N, C-alpha and C positions, 0 to 999 in steps of 0.2 A: 774715457772720452765719450763713449756712447751714452753713458748715464748723464753726463753734462749736457750733451746735445739734446737729450729728451727733456731734461730740466729746463734748458733755455727755451725750447719751443713751447713747453707748457706755460712758462711765465709770461711769454708774449701773448699767447692765446687767452690766458686768464685775465690779463690786463685789458685785452680787447673785449672780453665778455663783460667786464665791469663797466665799460662804456658802451654797452649794447644799445642804449637808447639814443645814441647819436648816429649820424650817417656813416655808412661803411667807409673805411679808409682806402679801399681799393675797389676797382670795378668788378673783380672776380670774387668778391666776398658775397656768399649766399646766406641770406638772413633766415635763421631757424629759431623758432620759439621753444622754450622749455617751461613747462608748467609742473611744479612740484610742491609738495607740502614740506616746506623747509624746516618745520618744527618737529617733524617725525624722523625716526631713525632711518627709515627707508629713503626718505627725501634727502637727508643729509648725505648718506652713503652714495645714493644715486648721483647726486650733484658732483661729488668728487670723482666718481667713475666716469661720468660724462666728460668732464674737463680733461681727465687723463686720456680718454678715448680720442678726443680731438687732437691732443698733443701727439699721441702715439701714431695715429693714422698719418698725419702729414709729415711726421719724422720718417716714416717708412715710404710714403708716397710724396716726396718733395717735388716731383715734377708735375704734379696735378695743377691744372690751371685754376680750378675753383677752390675756394676755402669756405668752410662753414663759419658763420658768425652767429654766436649764441645770444639770445635775449631771454633771460630767466625771469619768471614770475612766480610768486608764492600764492598757492590756492587757499592757504590757511585751513586746510582740511574741511573745505566747504564746497558744496556743489555749485552754489551761486558764485563763490569766489573763483572757482575754476573756470566757469563760463565767462565771467568778466575778464579774467586774465587772457583767455583765448581771444575774446573780442578785441581787446586792446592790441594784442599781437597781430591779429589779422588786419585791423583797420589802420592802426597808427604805425606799426613796424613793418607792415607789408611782408610778413614772413611767408616763405614758400612751403614750410612744413612745421609741425609742432610735435615735440617729443613730450609725452605725458598725456593726460594727468595720471595720477597713481591709482585711484580707486575706480571700480567699475561704475559706481553711480555718477561720478564726475565725468567719466569717459563717455557715457551715453549722451550727456548734454553737449559736450565738446564735439563729439562725433557728428552731431546734427549740424553744428556750426561749420565744421569742416566740409560737410556735404554741400552746404549752401554756398560756401566760398571756393569750393573745389581745392581745398587745402588738405593734403594728407595728414592724418593724425596717427602718430606711432606711439602706442603705449606698451611699456615693458613690464607692467605690473597689474593691469586691469585684466582679470582672468575670467570674467563672466562669459558663459557659453553663448549668450545672446548678443554679443558684440561682433558677430561675424559680418563679413561683407554682404551677406544676404540681406541684412537689416541696415547696414551702414557702409555704403559703397566706397567711402574715402577713409575708412578706419582700418588700421593694421595692428594686429596683436603680435608683437615680437616676443611673446612668451606663450607657453602652452596654456590653453584655457582649462578651466576646472574639470570639464567633462572628460579630458584625457586621463585623469587619475582614477575615475570611478571603477574601471575594470581592474586596476591594480588593487584598489581597496576591496572590491568584491572577492578577488582571488585570495587576498590575505584573510578575510573573514571566513571564506570557504575552507582554506587550508587548516584552520584551527577548529573547524566543525561547529562554529557558532551559527545558530539558526535565528537568533533574535538580537538585534542591535538597536540601541537608542541613540539617535543623532542629536547632538547639541550644537546649535548654530545661531549665529547672530541675526537679529531681525533687520536685515538690510538686503539690498539686491544681491550683494556678494554672497550672503548666506543662503537666501531662498532659491537663487537660480540653480545651485548645485543639487538641491534636494530632488528635483524632478528627475534628473539623470541618475541619482543614486537609487531611487525607487525602481526605475526600469532595470538597472544593472543588478540590483539585489533580487528582483523577481526572477531573473534568469537563473539564479543559483538558489532559489527558494529560501531566501533570508527576508525576514519581515521586520518592520518597525512597530513594536507594540506601543510605542509612545514617541512623540517628537517634542523636544524641548527647545523653545525659542527664547532667546535672551536679547534684550535691546542693548545697544552700545551705551545708552544713557542710564542703564539700570543701576540702582544703588546697591550697596553691599547687602542690605537687608533683602532686596528682591532676589539677588543671586542665591543667597543662603536659603530662602524659602523654596526656590526651585530645586536646589540641590537636595534639600531634605525630602522633597517629594520623590526625587529619583532614588534616593537612598532606601526608601521604603519599598521600592519595586523589586520584583523578582529578577529582572534582567540586570546584569552587572557589567555588560559590555557597552562601552560608550564611544561614539565617534564625534570628535570635536572639529567643527569647521568654523573658525573665527580668525579675525585678524590678531596680530601679536598683542595689541593693547588690551583687548577684551579677554583674549585667551590667557594672558598672564594673570589677570585679576581672578579669572575663574579657577585656575589651578591652585592658587593660594587658598581659596575657600575649600576646594576639594580636599586638600591636605588637612586642613583644620577640622573638617567634619569626619575624618577617619575613613574617607573613601579611596585612599591610596594604600590600602592594606591587601592582604592576600584574599583572592576571590574576585578582585576587580580587574578590568582590562580597559585601557584608554588608548585610543588611536587618534592622531592628529593628521589633518590634511596638509597639502603642500603650502597653503598660505601661512600657517603657523610653523610648520616644520622647517620652512626655509629661512626663518628669522630667529631660530633658537640662539644663535650666536650673539644676537643683540639683546637677549634677555639677561637680567642680572642673576647673580648666583642664588639669591634667596628663592626666586621663582623656579630656577632649575632644580633646587633641592625638593621642591614640591611636585616635581614631575618624574621622580625616579620610577623606572619601570614602564614609562610611556613608550608606545610604538609610534613612529612617524613615517610618513611617505612624502617623498619629494623627488623632483627630476634629478637624474644622475648627471654629474659633471665629471668628465674624465680629466684627471690631472695630467697636464702637459708641461713642457719646459716653459712655454710662453706664459702659462697660467702661474707657474711658480715664480717666474721673473716679475710678472705683474704684481703678485701678492707682496713680494719683497719691496718693490718700489712704492706701492701704495702705502704700505705700512710705514716706510721711511718718510715719505712726503707728507702724510696726513695725520698719523697718530703720534709721531714723536715730536712734531713741531706745534701741535695745537692741543691746548689743555682741555678743550671742550669735546674732544673726540675720545671715545673709548676704543680700546684695542679689540677689533672685531676680526673674525675669520672671513673667508671669502663669502660674499653675499650673492645669492642667486639673482635677485632682482637687479642688484648693481651690475653684475656681469651681463645680464640681458640689456641693461641700459648702455653698457659699453659697446656691445655688438650692434645695438640699434644705431648708434652714432656712426659706426663703420659702414653699415649698410646704407645709411642715408648719404654719407659722403661719397660712396661708390656710385649711387644712383644719380646724385647731382652732377657728378662728372660726366656720366653717360648721357644725361639729359641735355647737356651743352647749353646751360642757362647763361644768357649774356646780359640781360637787363630786366628791369621790373616789368612784370607781365600781368598786372591786374588790369582788366579791361575797364572796370568801373572805378573811377577815382573817388577818394573820400571828399565829400562836400560838406561834412558836418564837423564842428569843433568838439563835439562830445566824444569821449573815448569809448562809450558803450552804445553808440547808435547802431542798432542792428541793421537798419535799412541802408546804412552808408557803407556796409561791407562790400568790397569789390569782389570780382570773380577772377580767380587765377587762371591765366591762359595756359600756363605750363603745368598746372596741377594734375590733370589726367595722365599726361605722359610721365610725370615724375612718380605718380602712384604706380604705374605699370613697371617702371624701372626698379622701384623698390621691391615690388612683388616678385620680380624675376631675378633678384640678386641672390647669388649662392657663394658661400665662402665658409672656411673653417674659423669659427670665432672662439673666444675664450670659454663660452658656456656650452659649446658644442657646434655641430654643423648647422649653419644658418640656412634654413630652407623653409620658405613660406608656401603653404598650400591653401589657396582661396583666402588669402589675407591673414592666415593664422600659422603659428609655428607648428611644424609637423610633430606628432607625438613621438616620443623617444622612450628610453629606458628610465624606470624609476628605481630609486634605492630605498630600502627599508632599514630603518635604524632603531636602536633601542637606547633610551636615555639611562645612563649609568654613571653616577658620581660626577655630575656636571659635564659629562662628555657624551658624545653620540657614537655608539658602536654599531657599525654596519653589520646587519645579520643576513642580508640577502638583497636580491634584485628582482625586478619584474620587467618583462619585455612583452610587447603586444603579440609577438609571434611565438615566443618560447615559454612564457609564463614565469614561474618562480625559479630562482637559482641562488645557490650560496655564493658563488663567485661570478664576477662580471664576465670572465673569460669563458665560462661554461655556457653562456646564453646562446652562442652560435652553434653549440654542439648538441644540446639536449632537446628532447621533444617537449611539447607544451606540458607543463606540470602545475598542479595546484596543491601539492603535498607539502605539509609543514616540515617533512624530512628534508626538503630542499632549502630550508632556512636554518641558520645557526640557532641553537637554543637561546631564547632571550631570558633576561632576568625580569620577572613580573613585579608589579607593585607588592610591597611586603617583603622584598628581597628574597624571593623564592623562585625556584625553577618549576614549581607546580603550575600547570596551566590553569588559568582562571575559568570560572564557569563550567565546572564539571556538572554534568547532569545529576541532580540530586533525585535519586529514585527510591520511592517508598516501597518497602517490602512487608507484606502481611505476615503475621505470626500466628501459627495455629498449633494446637496440641497434637493433632493427628494428621494423617495423610501427608507425611513428610516426604513422600516421593515427589510431590509437586513443589513444595517449598520447605526447606529445612534451615533453621537458624540455630547455630551453635555459638557459644561464647567461649573465647579463649580464656583460660583461668589466669594467665600471667599478665595480660594487658586489658582484658575485658572487651576486646574488639570482637565484632561478630564475624562468623564464618557462614557464608550463605551459599547454599547449593540447591539442587533440585531440577526436575524436568523443565519447569517454566524458565528457570535461570539459564539453563543450557540452550534452550530454543532461542532466547533473547540474545545471548552472546553469539550464537551462530548467525543470527540475523545481522548483528553489528559487523561481523566479519565480511559481510557482503556489501555493506554500505560503501558508496564511492568516496566517503570522507570519514575522518576519524570522529568519534563521538566520546569524548572523555566523560566518565560517569563515576558515581559512587553509590553503593547500595546502603540505604539507611533503614533499618528495621523500624516498623511502626510499633514502638514498644514503650512501656512505662515500667521501670524496674524489671526489665527483661521479660515482661508479660505483655500480651496484646493490649494496645492502648484503645482499642475500639473495634467496631464492626468494619466489614469491607466497605460499606457505604460511607462510613465516617473517614476511612482511609482515602477513598477516592475524592471525597470532598476537600481533602487537604490540598489537592491540586488547584482547586478553585481559590482556596485561601492562600495559594502561592507558598505553601510550606514545602511542597514537593514539586519537582519538574515533571515527574512521571511516576507511574505505579506499575511494577512488574510482578506478576504472580498469577495465582489461579483465580483471577478476577473475571466474572462472567459479564458478557455484553448483554445488557438489558436496556429497554427504552427509557426507564426512569433515570438511569445514570447518565444517559447521553445528553441530558440537559446541562450538565456542568463539566463533562469531560468528553474527549473524542477518543474512540477506540480504534485500534488497528484491526486488520483482518484477523479472524480467529485462527488459533493454532491447535485447537482440540475439537473433539466431538461436541455436538450441541444437544440440548434437551434436558428436561427434568423428568425423572421417572420415579417409580415406587418399587421398593424391594420388600418382599414379604416372606414369611416362613412357609416351607413346603409341608404338605400333610398327605397321608395315605387315605384314599377314599374307597374303602372296601364295601361300604353299605350299598353303593350304587352299581356294584359289579355283577349282580345276579343276572341281569338281562343284557349284559354287554356283548354276549355272543351274537345278538341280533344286529348290533350297530355297524359292523363292517360293511353290510350291504344295505342300501336304502330300501324303503318299502316297495317302491316301484320295481326295483331289481328282483327283490324276493318274489313278488307277484309274477313278474315276467318269467322268472325261472320255473316256478311251479306250473304256470300256464303252458309254457313250452314243453315241460316234461309230460304233461297230460296229452298235449298235442302229439308228441313223439310216440306216446303209448297208443293213441288212436291209429296213427299212421302204421305203426308196427303191427297192430291187430289186423288192420285191413290187409296188409301185405302177407301176413303169416296164417290167416285163418283157415286156408284151404290145404296147407301143407304141414301145419304144426298142430298136433292134437291138443297141446296145452292152451291154445287160444280158442278151443271149441267149447261145447257144452251148452247149458241153458243160457238164456239172456242174462240173468243175474250173475251167473258164473263168468260169462264173458266180460261183463262190466267190471266185476271184481278183479279179473285178470288184467284188464286194461289199467286200472288204478294201481294195482300192486306192481305191475311192470313199470309204470311211469315213475313211481317213487323209488323203485329199486335202481333205476338208471342214475339216480343222484349219487349212488355209491359206486365204488370201483367195480363191483361184480353185479351181474344181472341175475334176476331170479329165473328167467326163462331163456333157453337157447333159441336162436333164430336160425332158419335155414334158407330164407329167401335172400338173394343177392341184394335186392333193393333195400331190404330191411337192414342188412349189414352195412350198406353204404350210409344210410341215414344215421344209424347208431354210431358209426365211426366219427362222423362230423359232430354229433351231439356229445360223444365222450370227450373229444378234443375241446369242445366249448366248456364242458364241465371241469376239465382239468385246469383250464385257465382261470375259471371262476373260483375253484377251490384254492389255487395258489394265491390269488389276489385276496381272497377271504382270510387266509392264514396270515399273510403279511399285514393286512389292515388290522386284524384282531390283535396281533402282537404289538403293533404300534399303539393301539388304544389302551392296551393293558399297561404299557409303560407310561403313557401320558396320564392315565388315571392314577397311577402310583405316585407321580411327581406333581400332582395338582397343587397349586398354591392355595393358601387359605382364602385369600381375597384377590380379586382381579380388577376391582374398581374402587376408587376412593369414595364413591357415592355409598357403597355398602358400609364402609367404615364410618362415614358420617352418620348414616342412619342408625347404626348400632351404638353410636357414642363411644367408639374406641379411641384410644390415645394414638397420636401420630408423632413420630420423631423427625427431626430435621438437623441439618448441619449447623452447628453453632456459628453465629456472627454472619451467616450468609443471607442473601436476599430471599431464600426459600420461605422464611417465616412470613414475609409480606405476601408472597405468592399464595401460601396456604390460607392466610386470613382474608386477604382482599379479593382474590380471584376464585378460590375454591370454597370460601365461606366456612372455614372450619373454626370452631370456637377456640379462642386463644388458650382457654383453660385445658384444652385437650392436646396441647402441643408440648413436646419435651425436646430440649436441645442436647445434642451429643457431639463429641469432637473426634473420637477415634474409631477405627474399625472394631476394636475390642468392645467398646461401648455399644456399637451397633449390634454386635453379635449377642451380647448379654441382654439388651433390651428386647430384641426380637424373640430370643429363646424364652424369656419370662412371659411374654405375652401381655396384652393390655390388662388382664385381670390380676396379674401378679407383679404389678409395679413396672412393667415394661410397656411396649407399644405393639400395636397390631401391624404397623408398617413404618418404614423409613422413607421419606420423600427427599430426594437429593438429586444432584446433577449426575449425568451419566458417567463422566470420568471417575467420580468418586465411587459410584455404585459398582462399576466394573473392577475397580481396585479392591473393593470390599469382597466382591464375589470371587476374585482370584484367590482369596484366602479362605473364604467360607462358602464357596459356591455350591457345595453338595447339599446344603440344607436350605438354600434360599433361591428365590427366583425374582427376576426383574420384570415388572409389569408396566407397560406404557410404551413410549413416553406419554405423559398426560399434559405436558406443557412444553412448548418449543422455545428455545433460546438460541443465541448465536455462538455459544461456546465461550472458551477463554480467550481473552485478548489483552493487549497492553494498552494502558491509558495514558493520555497526554492532555495538556490544556486545550481548550476549544480553539480551533483555528491554527494549531501548531503545524508548521511545515514538516515536522518530523514524521507525522502520521503516515503520509504517503510513502515516504522512504522506508520506514519500518514495515509498513504493510507489504510493499513489494518484496522486501528482503525476507519477511516471514513466509510469504507465499513460496518463494524459492526454496526455503528451508523445508517446509512441509511437503513440497513436491519432490524433494530429493529423498528417495526411498532408502538409500544406503545410510544417509546421515540420520534420518529419523529412526531407522532401525537401531543404529548404534546408541542413540540417546535413550530410546525406550528400553533397550536391553539393559542399559546401565541402571535404570531406576525401577523397571517393572519386570525383572528377570523371572520372578515367581509367577507371573501371570501367564496362563496358558495361551497358546497361539490361537486356539479355537474357543470362542466364547461359549459355544454349545457344550463343550466338554466340561466346563467349569460351572455350568448352570447359569451363566450370566446372560444368556440370550433370553430374549422375551419369550415367555411360555404362554401358550394359549391352550385351554382345555378343550377347545372345539377342534375336532378332527373330522373333516367331512367324510360321510359314508360314500361308498362307491355306488354310482347311479347307473341306470339302464343305458344311458347315453354312452357310457364308457365302453360297453360291450355290444352296442347296437349293430356293429358290423357282423359280429359272430351270429347274433340272433337272425339277422337277415339272411346270412349264408345258410344256416340250418333250415330256416323256414322255406327258402326257395328250393333247397335240395329236397325237402320232404314233399312239397307240392309237386315238384317235377317227378319224383318217384311215384306218387299217387297217379299222376296223369299218365305216366308210362304204363303203369299197371292196368289202369282202366282201358286204355287204348288196346292193350294186348289181350285182355281177358274177356271183354264184353262180346266179341264175336263168337266165343266158344259156348256161350249160354244159349239154350234153346227156348225161344219165346214163340212156340208154335201156336198156342191158343190165345186168341185175342182177349178172352175173358180174364186173363191174369190181372191185367190192369184195366179198370173200368174206363170206358171211353168218355163217360159223362162224369161230371163233378169237377171240383176245383183241382188246381195243380197240387195243392197240399195233400188232398185225399189220394191222388194218384201216387204221390211219393210214399205215403204211408203203406199202401198196398204193395208197392214195390219192395219196401224194406221187409215187410212180413214174409213175402215170398222168398226173398233172399235169405232170411233167417231160417226158414223152414228147410230150404235146400241145404243150408250149412249144417243143420242139425242132422238131417238124414245122411248126408255124406260122411259126417264125422262119427256117426254111430256105426256105420259100416267099417270105417277105418279103425275104430277102436276095437271091434271084435276080431279083425283079421291081423292086426299088427302085433308084433312081438313086444311085450312090455320091456321097457329098459330097466335094468337093475338100479339105475339112479333115480327112478321115480319121476319127480317133478321136472328134473332136468334132462329127461330122455329126449332123443330126437328121432324122427322118422327116417328110416333108411330109404334110400332112393330106389333100390332094386325091389323092395317089398311093395312100395307104392306103385311101381310099374306093373307088378304081377297082379294086383287087385283092382286095376282100373276096369270099369264096367259101364254098361249103358242101362239106364233106367227108363222104363216107359210106363209110368203110373198115371193113367188118365192123360191130362194135358201136359204133365211134367216129363221132360225128356232132357236130362242133363248129362253130358259126357264130360268126365273129369280126366284131363290129361295131366298126369303127375309131372311129366317132364316140363310141361309148360308152367306148372305151379312153382316148381323150384327155380326155374329161370326167371 
C-alpha cells in the first residue's frame, strides 16, 4: 500500500509539472523553476530524481500547507540557452527559486540573474570553486565544490610517492578553475606539474590523438584527468588505442568523471581498466536502498530510452535539493506572489522587465540554514556550499568499481570507512587496498628508473654483477647502501629500479654521458660515485654530497739519501744555533769573571784566559764540563744553563728523528707543475671528469694522459714510472685515492688536493622536488656515525682507521726547524740569572779592592781610556795573585780538573804593598 501511495502522489505531481506553464491550481502551490540539459545523461537522471523527490517529500509530509510546483526548461547544453530559460522562468513564471543549471559556466550567468531578481539559484552539479556566495550572494551549491577534493587527490599522490603528475583537463571554466587549487595543494606536498595538457570539448579525434602522442613521449607517466563524462569517455578510448593503458602508467579521475562511470557504456569502461577514481562517499542506508529499488522499477523498466544505471551522485544531490527547498518554503510561510516590480513587457527575455522577489532573501536564508539527513548524506550548507565530507577511492576492474580506501579531511587515508574515526591522519599507501594497475598488474607504476654506472675497478663504491640463470643485474656497493639508507628516512615510499648503464654488460659511456641521460629522460636519476661539478649542474641537480671532496695526486715514494749529509743542522734554525753559541760564550765569560780569583784553571796569561773561556763555553754544550767551578754563583748559573741545554738537546733529537723519517718517505713529486715541466705522463680514472680537469684547467697535453680503471693498474703504472711505460703520478678523486692507498699505501703518498670538488652526490632532473628530500635524508645518514661506520666497515674493512698509518695522508717534505722564539723564555731566564750573578759579585767584591793611589786610573782622557787602564790593572793583579796561589797550592792529581781547597786558600791569604798596589784577598769571600 505504501508503494501505491507513493506512486499515486508521484503521478499527480508529474501531471502538474507537465502543465507548469499554466496558473497554479491551488493558492499554496509554490512555483519553482528547473533548468536542465535534458539531452544529457545527468539531465535525464536528475529530472527523474527531482520528480521522485517531490513525490516522496509530500508523501512523508502530507500535512504541509505549501507544495512545490515545478516548471522545467531545457538549457540545451548552452550558456545562452540556460540564461534564456532562467529569464523566462523569472519573468513569466514568477518562480521563487530555480534548481539548476547543470554546468559551472551556465551557473555563473544564471547566478547573476538570480542576484538581480533576488531569486535563489540552487545547483546540484555546478562544482566550480568560484561560485561561492562571496561572488554570488543568491547562489547555493548543494554539492561539494571541486576544491574539496584536491587534498584527497594530493594525499593519494603522496601515498604512492609520485613527485610529478601531468593534469589533463578540458578547456572550460569547469576544467581551469580546479587547476589553481591543485597547484597550491600539490606544492604543499612537493609534487609538481612538469606539463599541463588542455583539451577543448570541441576537439576532434585527431587533436586528441596529437596531444596524447605528445604525452606518451614524456617521461612522466602519472596522469590526472579532470573532465566531464562526455569528453573523458572520448579521451580514454584513444588512450587505450595508443597503448597508454599498459604497465607503467597510472590514471586518476576527479569526482566529475568518477561520479558518472555508471552512465558510461561498456566499451569505454573496458578502456579504463586500472584507473583510480575519487568521488564523495555516500553511505548506503535503508532509505537509499528503497529509493534505488523504486527508481529502477518506475523509470528503467517502463521506459525503453533509459539505461539501467546505478545510484547517481548528482541525481541524489538533486533529490536532496528538492527536499531542502520544500522545507525552506514551508518555513518561509509564502502566501502569494511577492515580486515587487511586475512584468510590463511581452518579450520573454526582456532583462529590464525582471521583477525583484520580496521573499527571496528570506527564502535564501531558510535554505542555507536547513539541516537534515538526505539520501546523499547529511545536508549541511556552510556559506552557501555543501560541507566537505569523506571521499572514496575506487579502482576500475572488469567494468566495475572496487573500493580500495577512503579519505577524510581529519583522518586521511583508510582501508575501511569504519576506521576513519579511529586512526590518526595517514597518507601511507598501506592504508589502501592494493589496486590492479593498467596492464593488469599489481606492480606500482612509475618506479624511479635509476641509472647505475659500470666500472672495472673500485667495486667498493659500485659493483654490478649479472646472474647467470636470468641475466638480471645484482647491484651493490657503498653508494647504493647510502642511497637505500636515505630512502628509509623519507616520509613517503619511493618505488625504484636500478638499471645499469651498460651495453652488452659493458659500460655504455662516460659518467658525463650517463648523467646526460637524465636530461634526455632515459633515466629518472643516477646513483653511484658521481662527482658534483659545476659543468654537470647545467643539466642535472645534485643532492648534498655523501663523501669527501677534492681531487688529489698520488705519487711513488723514494729515498732521498743524497741530501742527508747536512741534515743534522736542520733541526735547529740558524738563529737558534747562533743564539745557543752566543749564550754559551756569554756563560763562559760570566763563569770566568766569577771563578778567576778562586779557581787556578781560570788564571794565567791573557791568551790563556781567553782560550779557557772559549774551551769552557763549548764544553758546556756537552753533558760534562772541562773545568770544575767552586763559586756558588757560578754553580747557580751553570745549573740553569745545563737545564736549558737539556731541553735543547731533547728537542734537537726529536726533530732530527722526524726529519730523517720524512726524508726517507719523500715523494718523487709534490706538484703537478714539475710533472708538466718535465713532460712526464699522468694517469687518471677512466671515464671520469678528471680528464677534462687535467686538460682544461691544468693545461696538461692530452698525449701525456693515460686512463686506468683499477687499483692494480694504478700500482703497476706508478711502479713502472713515466720512462718505462707507466706514469709519474695518478690524478684522481680523494675517495678513490684513499681506497688505493689502503691497499698499496706503504709505497705511495697523496699530494694535494690540487682541485676542489663537492664530493659524490646523487643526480636528479633539474627542478626535481626529490632533490630536497633526498638531500635531507642523505645528511641524516652521513651524520649518523653508527650507520656510516657499519656501511664503511662492510665495504672498506681493509682500510686502516688512520690514514697516516697507511701513508694515505698528505705528505709534505717541509718540516719547520725549531726557532729561537720557541726557547726564548729559557734564554731570558738564563740571561737574567747571569746578569744578576754578575751584579751581585761586583757589589760584593769591589769594596775589597784597594784603590789608594789616584794615578791608577788617569783623571784626564776619555771614558774609554779610563776603562782600558782599569782592565790592565785588574789583569795585573789577577796574574800576581794567581802566581802566588800556584806556587803555594798543592797540585791536584787530576790536573786540569783539580779544585782549590778552601783551607789552603785561607792559610795563604796575605797583604801586598808594592808601591801603590795594596790588594787584600779574602779567600772566604771569593768562594762565597
